[in-house]
Every structure is written in C-alpha cells, then in structure tokens.
Residue, then its C-alpha position, 0 to 999 in steps of 0.5 A: m252528407r246527402i248533399v255530397s252524395s248528390l253532387v257525386l251522383a250528379t258528377l257521375a251522371l254528367s260523366l256518363f252522359s259526356c262519355n255517351r256523347k263522345t261515343n256517339s260522336d266517335e261512331v259518326g266519325e267512324k262511319r265516315t272513315s271506316g266500313s265499306t262503300t262502292i263507287l261507279v267510276d267513269e273509266s276516264y277517271a279510273r286512274i285518279l280515283d285509284r290514287q285517291i283511294t290509295v291515299f284515303k286508305s292510308d289515312y283510314p285503314d278501316a275504310t274500304v272503297n270499292t270501284i266499278v269501272g266502265n263507260e257511261n252506258e255501263i255504269l249509269p243503269k246501276f246508279r239509276s236503279g239504286d243498285v250502287k248509289m255513288l257515281v263519278m263522271s263528267r256531267m250532271l245528272k239528267p232529270e230522268e236519271e234521278q227518278f229512282y231517288k225522287k220517288r223515294q225522296s232521297p237527296i242527291y249531293v253533287d260535288r265537283f272535285a276536279i277539272d279535266g281536259l280532253a287532249l287531242i293527240a296525233n302521230k309524231a310523224d304528222a306535220d300538223s301540231t295544231i287543230t281548231v275546234a271548228e275543224a274537230y266539229e267538222i269531222m264530227k259532222g262529216s263535212s271536213t275536207t282536211g282528211k283528218k279522222l277522229v278516234f275515240d275510246n268507245a262508242y258509249s264513253s263520256t268522251i265521245r258523248y262530250f264531242i257529240d253534244s258540243a258539235g250539236i249532232k245527233e248521230l255520228p257520220k258514216s266516215g271520219v269518226y272511229t271508236l275502239k275499246t279503251t284509251n290505251d287502244v287509242i294511244k296505240y292506234v294513233a302511235e302506229n297510224k298517221g292522219y288520225v287524231g285521238v281524243i283522250g283524257v289529259n291524265w292518260l298522257l302522264k308518264n309518272v302514273k302506274n302502267p303508262s302506255p308504252f306508245l306515248a313516246n310516239v304521239k304528240t299533243l296538239a294545241v287547240k284554238n277555240l271557235a271565233g268569238k269564243k273566249n281565248a280564241d286568240a291563240y292555240y293552247k295545249p291542255t297543260q294543267e295551267n290552261l285547265i286551271n285558267g280556262k284557256y284550253p277549249f275542251l274542258r269538263n268538270v269531274y263530279i262525285i254524285n252521292a245518293e247514299g242517303t246516310s252520313g257514312l263512308g260514301t259521304g266521308f270519302a266525297t268530303w275528303l276528295s274536296s279537302p286540301r289533301g284530296q285536292l293536292i292529289v288532283l293537282k299532282s295528277g295533272l288535272g285542275p283542282h276544284e278548291l285550289a284552282q283560283r288560288e293557283f291561278n292568282l299565284k301565277t298571275n301575281k308572279k307576272 
C-alpha cells in the first residue's frame, strides 16, 4: 500500500513538474508573440514594415509592434541613447553608435532580412532612358557636364548618405544635387519637371501598395550601367526584383533589423519572424529581394534557362 502511495505521489509530482515546465515554456513563447515593442524605422522601409506588422499581428493578435518612422538623423539618436532598442535601416552600426550597449555589456543582434535597390527615375518626356553610375557620381561631385540634376528625399536620409559614401565625397556640391522632404515629394517633382533624376527606394515604385503616388504614371525608371571594371558592367540594368536578387543592378543595399533589447521577448520574436518563410514571402511580394529565399530564387530561374 505504501509502495502504491509512493508511486502515486511520484506520478503526481512528475505531472506537476511537467505542467510547470510546460507553463514556463509557454510563457517564453508568449513573450515572443505577445506584449508590446517599439521599432525605429528608416522611412525608406515604412511601407514594407507596415505590411510585415499587419501579417504578424494577424498571426499573433496579442502582439503590438509600434513604429517610430524617420530619417537616419532622426531615429539614430533614440537608438544610441537606449530610448528605443530596435532599429530597421540599410547599414550596419558604426562603433560609436554601439557605445551605450557596450558600456552595459548588452549584446546587439543584427540580421539582414531584405535586399533593397535605389531606383533612378526621370520624367517620362525626357529623352534618356539610361544613366551610368559614373554619370551619377559626377553629378554628386559637381563635375557633371550633362546638365542632369539629382533629387533626393531629404538631406538626412539613408538614400543620400548612400550616394555620398559611394561617390566618395564629404559634402554636396553647390549645384546639381537637391533635397526635398519625402519620397512622394521626389516622385511628384520629377513627374512635373524635365531634366531631373530622382533617387528613391524600389518599393516606392510599386502600384499595388497602399496609397501609391498618383504621379507614378508620369515617371519612368532608368536602366543603370555599373562602373567600368566592376561586376556586371557589360550592360544597363533596371532595378527589377530579379536584378536585385542576382546582384546585377548596381545600386543595392541590405535591409537590417538591429535588436538590442537584451531579452528574448517580442522584439526577438518579430526579428526572427522577419527571416521566417512567411516573413520572407512578404518581402518577395513587396518587390524587394528576400534574404533567405534569394539564392533559391536565383537558382530556380537559372535552371529554367
């Protein structure tokens, strides 16, 4: 009888232990798929993040992902100070931007989840339908003789920073390069003025997104030829999704989610979800190049030829 009682007690204890383990496991899972988190988002990727969050929310109704959208100059200080510990942008962090977290020995996790392209657009009435990387850099350096002018969203955006870094300049020329306020402003300005080349993210060219620009019909996307001696400098390429995936389009940049929350919570869950097949499918549908599916997609197209 005592033996039976002992077995019953042991079984009951094991059951309670198993229940406790399950509960703890569930709590970890719930933290990754419920609660609230905030992400700083480069305005170039506001559209794709909105779509990702909408689908994530449909999968996990108890999760709330808030965004603070702005240009690099606006959002980076909030990350560097630790006010908001998640960030989406198109470059890796610089050493000085990690100091807050290094002092606290807090890890920072960086994951690429998409491949973006910077499209060059012109007025539909303009004669040229192509441009070279060299021509674009000459405009940035103030040495162009073509009369073309570049128009960017704003002076502190990741878009103009990319071109400044790529052209190897420290400051903008006195003429030939202009900045407005938003990407929609760039599209509108180019649609209404000949002789200007607008620089915008590829995802802003899509017409099947929420609130597309009504001026897209009056602009065209230029094909771009890389610098001599560089890879794929044999022809002009447009920023199609295929050319983002296979790397033929010259103006490419990665899209990263940077997580310094320091806990395995909702931020980590959302960052992991972005790289999941479901998250990558949304990237694919957005017109950008997926991170995880890129090689598979490229091989599929190669085998068909």
